[in-house]
C-alpha positions in Angstrom: 121.5 -8.9 68.1 124.4 -8.7 70.6 126.4 -5.6 70.1 130.2 -6.2 70.0 133.3 -4.2 70.1 133.6 -4.7 66.4 130.1 -3.0 65.9 131.2 -0.1 68.1 134.5 0.4 66.1 132.6 0.3 62.8 130.1 2.9 64.0 132.8 5.2 65.5 135.2 4.6 62.5 138.1 3.7 64.7 140.1 0.5 65.3 139.0 -2.3 67.6 142.1 -1.6 69.6 140.9 2.0 70.2 137.6 0.8 71.5 139.5 -1.6 73.8 141.5 1.3 75.1 138.4 3.3 75.8 137.0 0.4 77.8 140.2 -0.5 79.7 142.6 2.5 79.5 140.5 5.6 78.7 143.2 7.9 80.0 145.4 7.2 77.0 142.7 8.0 74.5 142.4 11.5 72.9 139.4 13.3 74.3 137.7 13.8 70.9 138.1 10.0 70.1 136.9 9.1 73.6 133.7 11.1 73.0 133.2 9.6 69.6 133.5 6.1 70.8 131.3 6.7 73.9 128.7 8.2 71.6 128.8 5.1 69.4 128.4 2.8 72.4 125.3 4.9 73.5 123.8 4.8 70.1 124.2 1.0 69.8 123.3 0.2 73.4 126.6 -1.5 74.0 127.4 -3.1 77.3 131.0 -4.4 77.7 131.5 -8.1 78.3 132.7 -7.5 81.9 129.6 -5.6 82.6 127.4 -8.3 81.0 129.1 -11.0 83.1 128.3 -9.1 86.2 124.7 -8.7 85.2 124.2 -12.3 84.4 126.3 -14.0 87.1 126.6 -11.9 90.2 124.2 -11.1 92.9 124.8 -7.4 93.5 121.8 -6.8 95.7 121.5 -3.4 94.0 118.3 -1.9 92.5 117.5 1.4 90.8 114.4 3.6 90.7 113.9 5.9 87.6 111.3 8.6 88.1 110.4 11.8 86.1 111.2 14.3 88.9 111.5 13.5 92.6 110.9 17.1 93.5 107.2 16.3 92.8 105.8 15.2 96.2 104.1 12.1 94.6 107.5 10.8 93.3 109.1 11.5 96.7 106.5 9.2 98.3 107.1 6.6 95.6 110.9 6.8 96.3 110.3 6.4 100.1 108.2 3.3 99.5 110.8 1.8 97.2 113.7 2.6 99.6 111.9 0.9 102.5 111.1 -2.2 100.5 114.7 -2.4 99.2 116.2 -1.9 102.6 113.9 -4.5 104.3 115.1 -7.1 101.7 118.8 -6.3 102.0 119.1 -4.3 98.7 120.7 -1.0 98.0 118.9 1.6 95.8 120.0 4.1 93.2 117.6 7.0 92.5 117.5 8.7 89.1 115.4 11.5 87.6 114.9 11.3 83.8 112.8 14.6 83.6 110.5 13.0 81.0 113.5 12.9 78.7 113.9 9.7 76.6 117.5 10.4 76.0 118.3 11.0 79.7 116.4 7.8 80.6 118.5 5.9 78.0 121.8 7.1 79.4 120.8 6.2 83.0 119.7 2.8 82.0 123.0 2.0 80.2 125.0 3.4 83.1 123.0 1.3 85.6 123.5 -1.8 83.5 127.2 -1.1 83.7 127.0 -0.7 87.5 125.8 -4.2 88.0 122.2 -3.3 88.9 120.0 -6.4 89.2 116.6 -4.7 88.9 115.0 -1.5 87.9 111.7 0.1 88.9 110.8 2.6 86.2 108.2 5.2 85.5 109.0 5.2 81.7 109.0 8.1 79.4 106.3 8.2 76.7 106.8 7.2 73.2 109.8 5.0 72.2 110.2 1.6 73.9 113.9 0.9 73.0 115.0 1.6 76.5 112.8 -1.1 77.9 113.9 -3.4 75.0 117.5 -2.8 76.2 116.7 -3.9 79.8 114.9 -7.0 78.6 117.7 -8.0 76.3 120.2 -7.7 79.1 118.1 -9.8 81.5 117.6 -7.0 84.0 114.5 -7.4 86.2 112.0 -4.6 85.6 108.8 -3.4 87.2 106.9 -0.7 85.4 105.3 2.0 87.5 102.0 3.5 86.4 102.0 2.5 82.8 100.1 0.0 80.6 103.0 -0.7 78.3 104.9 -4.1 78.1 102.4 -5.9 80.3 103.3 -9.2 78.7 107.0 -9.1 79.5 107.3 -7.0 82.7 105.6 -6.7 86.1 103.7 -3.5 86.7 102.2 -1.5 89.6 99.9 1.3 88.7 96.9 3.3 89.7 93.7 3.1 87.6 93.8 6.5 86.0 90.7 6.1 83.9 88.8 5.2 87.1 90.3 8.3 88.8 89.1 10.6 86.0 85.7 9.1 86.3 85.6 9.6 90.1 86.6 13.3 89.7 83.9 14.1 87.2 81.3 12.1 89.1 82.0 14.2 92.2 81.6 17.5 90.4 78.5 16.4 88.6 77.0 15.2 91.9 77.5 18.8 93.1 75.4 20.1 90.2 78.2 21.2 87.9 77.5 20.6 84.2 80.2 22.6 82.6 83.7 21.3 83.6 87.2 21.9 82.4 90.1 19.5 82.5 93.5 21.1 82.8 96.5 18.8 82.0 99.9 18.4 80.3 99.3 16.5 77.1 102.5 14.3 76.7 102.3 12.3 79.9 100.4 9.0 79.8 98.9 9.3 83.2 97.3 12.7 82.4 96.0 11.4 79.1 94.5 8.4 80.9 92.8 10.5 83.5 91.4 12.7 80.7 89.9 9.6 79.0 88.2 8.7 82.2 86.9 12.2 82.7 85.6 12.3 79.1 83.8 8.9 79.6 82.2 10.1 82.8 81.1 13.4 81.3 79.4 11.6 78.3 77.7 9.2 80.7 76.4 11.9 83.0 75.4 14.5 80.5 78.1 17.0 81.4 80.1 19.3 79.0 83.8 18.7 79.3 86.4 21.1 77.8 90.2 20.8 77.9 93.1 23.2 78.6 96.6 22.1 77.8 99.5 23.4 79.8 103.3 23.1 79.2 104.3 21.5 82.5 102.6 19.5 85.3 103.7 22.0 88.0 102.3 24.9 90.0 103.6 27.2 87.3 101.8 25.2 84.7 98.7 25.5 86.8 99.0 29.3 87.0 99.4 29.4 83.2 96.3 27.2 83.0 94.3 29.6 85.1 95.3 32.5 82.9 94.2 30.6 79.8 90.9 29.7 81.5 90.1 33.3 82.5 91.2 34.6 79.1 88.8 32.2 77.4 85.9 33.4 79.4 85.0 29.8 80.0 81.5 29.0 81.3 82.8 26.1 83.4 81.9 26.3 87.0 84.3 23.5 88.0 87.8 22.5 87.0 89.6 19.1 87.3 93.4 19.3 87.2 95.6 16.5 86.1 97.5 16.5 89.4 97.6 18.4 92.7 100.5 20.7 91.8 98.6 21.9 88.7 95.5 22.4 90.9 97.5 24.4 93.5 98.9 26.7 90.9 95.5 27.0 89.2 93.9 28.1 92.5 96.6 30.6 93.1 96.0 32.1 89.6 92.2 32.3 90.3 92.7 33.9 93.7 95.1 36.5 92.4 92.4 37.4 89.8 89.8 37.9 92.5 88.0 34.6 91.9 86.6 32.9 95.0 87.1 29.1 95.6 84.7 27.3 95.8 82.0 30.0 95.7 82.8 31.0 92.1 84.8 28.1 90.8 85.2 24.6 92.2 88.7 23.1 91.8 90.0 19.6 92.3 93.3 17.7 91.7 94.7 14.3 91.6 97.3 12.5 93.9 96.6 13.8 97.4 100.1 15.0 98.1 101.0 16.4 101.5 100.4 20.0 100.4 96.8 19.3 99.3 95.1 19.5 102.8 97.4 22.4 103.8 96.6 24.7 100.9 95.0 28.2 101.4 91.8 26.4 100.3 92.2 22.7 101.3 92.1 20.8 98.0 89.6 18.2 97.0 91.5 15.5 95.1 91.5 11.9 93.9 94.0 10.1 96.1 96.6 7.6 95.1 99.0 6.0 97.5 102.5 6.8 96.2 104.3 5.1 99.0 102.4 1.8 98.4 103.0 2.1 94.7 106.8 2.4 95.2 106.9 -0.4 97.8 104.9 -2.8 95.7 106.9 -2.1 92.5 110.1 -2.9 94.5 108.7 -6.1 96.0 107.8 -7.3 92.5 111.3 -6.6 91.0 113.0 -8.3 94.0 110.8 -11.4 93.4 112.1 -11.5 89.8 115.7 -10.9 90.9 115.6 -13.8 93.3 113.6 -16.3 91.3 114.3 -15.4 87.7 113.6 -18.9 86.4 110.2 -19.4 88.0 109.0 -15.8 88.2 105.6 -15.1 86.8 104.9 -11.4 85.9 102.2 -9.8 88.0 100.1 -6.7 87.4 98.9 -4.8 90.5 96.2 -2.3 89.9 95.4 0.2 92.7 92.0 2.0 92.9 92.1 5.7 93.5 89.7 7.3 96.1 87.9 10.6 96.4 89.1 12.9 99.2 86.6 15.8 99.6 87.8 19.0 101.1 86.9 22.7 100.8 87.9 23.5 97.2 84.7 22.0 95.7 81.1 22.9 96.5 77.6 22.7 95.1 76.9 24.7 92.0 75.3 28.0 92.8 72.0 26.9 91.3 71.8 24.0 93.6 72.5 26.2 96.6 69.8 28.6 95.5 67.2 25.8 95.3 68.1 24.6 98.8 67.8 28.1 100.2 64.4 28.7 98.5 63.1 25.4 99.8 
């Protein structure tokens, strides 16, 4: 259903003329009324006719990239790839951080629609899909980054997280570890997917996999994970963390507690951010190419912007790769057997 000025007026309990003033002469509207009408527009997903005409008829050569938090080095790499692809094709790029907030994501999307953005590359929040529905209903080109949702109606570029979790556990089992812990944030799709891969690999390889949930996918979250791990007196000799930031914080927590890495505990992450090889103990990780992910997502959305009538949705799946460094080592029992031999 197309949302009209009449719908907004009814929701806000004001006259149609008041809504018109909000759209065209907001300076004459009382602040409280302005807030009330804008809230109704947000709730209904209203885009004014002038904005809609721009979206459908003009070639703005403007794109937007919505990410959880560009302070995470992985997302910085994605943004760099997206910017290069946009620039090389003559497009400008807005960069927005939604902080895993569905509400913040919604506000950005509606604002971008009003700013005549042709296409959006988005790492979507988990859960509700109404924000993606809004983009589709307004004929805004979309490429999803690192998600399985809406494959039938949008392009996507993602890394095979299940494969990545499998690779991580396979590496630790090859080193002789049989008791392994996965440390992750439990509301983000990518961490859940990596955990599924880790669980599958552990079952196939006869390893025992336990889980520790943390409140944020950051170094601070990793430090909290290390405290929970030590307090639990876990028997695990190896730990797989949902991303490199978690792993770096986890290692810091272990080192501050006098635990040696990798002599006492092996630790590995996921992403291969720039900090990983430069850590106090260089971090073993499962690498994904953030730059290529952002570049490819942007190329896909540009193709849809320029050939909307003939465009066929594509789904690009990248395979992660193991990068072995100093933070993982053979289980002590394996080292003892080698020394005896």
